[in-house]
C-alpha positions as CSV (number, residue, x, y, z in Angstrom):
1,X,86.2,91.5,118.9
2,X,89.9,91.0,119.6
3,X,90.5,90.9,115.8
4,X,88.8,94.3,115.4
5,X,90.9,95.8,118.1
6,X,94.1,94.3,116.7
7,X,93.3,95.7,113.2
8,X,92.4,99.2,114.6
9,X,95.6,99.3,116.6
10,X,97.7,98.4,113.6
11,X,95.9,101.0,111.5
12,X,96.5,103.6,114.2
13,X,100.2,102.8,114.4
14,X,100.5,102.8,110.6
15,X,98.8,106.1,110.4
16,X,101.0,107.7,113.1
17,X,104.2,106.4,111.7
18,X,103.3,107.2,108.2
19,X,102.3,110.8,108.9
20,X,105.4,111.6,110.9
21,X,107.9,109.8,108.6
22,X,106.2,111.3,105.6
23,X,106.2,114.8,107.0
24,X,109.9,114.6,107.9
25,X,110.6,113.3,104.4
26,X,108.7,116.1,102.8
27,X,110.4,118.7,105.0
28,X,113.9,117.1,104.2
29,X,113.0,117.2,100.5
30,X,112.1,120.9,100.8
31,X,115.3,121.7,102.6
32,X,117.3,119.9,99.8
33,X,115.5,122.2,97.3
34,X,116.3,125.3,99.4
35,X,112.8,125.7,100.9
36,X,112.8,125.5,104.7
37,X,109.2,126.0,105.6
38,X,109.7,125.4,109.3
39,X,112.5,127.9,109.9
40,X,111.3,130.7,107.7
41,X,109.2,133.6,109.2
42,X,108.0,134.7,105.7
43,X,104.8,133.7,103.9
44,X,105.4,133.6,100.2
45,X,105.0,131.2,97.3
46,X,108.2,129.4,98.1
47,X,107.2,128.7,101.7
48,X,103.7,127.5,100.5
49,X,105.5,125.1,98.2
50,X,107.4,123.8,101.2
51,X,104.2,123.3,103.1
52,X,102.7,121.4,100.2
53,X,105.7,119.1,100.2
54,X,105.2,118.4,103.9
55,X,101.5,117.7,103.5
56,X,102.1,115.6,100.4
57,X,104.7,113.7,102.4
58,X,102.1,113.1,105.2
59,X,99.7,111.5,102.7
60,X,102.4,109.5,100.9
61,X,103.9,108.3,104.2
62,X,100.4,107.2,105.5
63,X,99.7,105.3,102.3
64,X,103.1,103.6,102.3
65,X,102.9,102.7,106.0
66,X,99.4,101.2,105.6
67,X,100.6,99.2,102.6
68,X,103.5,97.8,104.5
69,X,102.1,97.3,108.0
70,X,98.6,96.1,107.0
71,X,99.7,93.8,104.2
72,X,99.4,90.6,106.2
73,X,96.2,91.5,108.1
74,X,93.7,91.2,105.3
């Protein structure tokens, strides 16, 4: 029972850290490309590309965090 809780806690922390770090990385990449989705009031193709970068960063960050933080728990 304690092992299940420990694993679930590590998964939750990995997911949270991965989502946040990935979203920030996607947003920073968009800003470097001149696409600031957060600060723009417009909705056009460029802003949607910025949103896609943020969402892709969330997924990539979650994947990377799980690979790193859950590596030893298998």
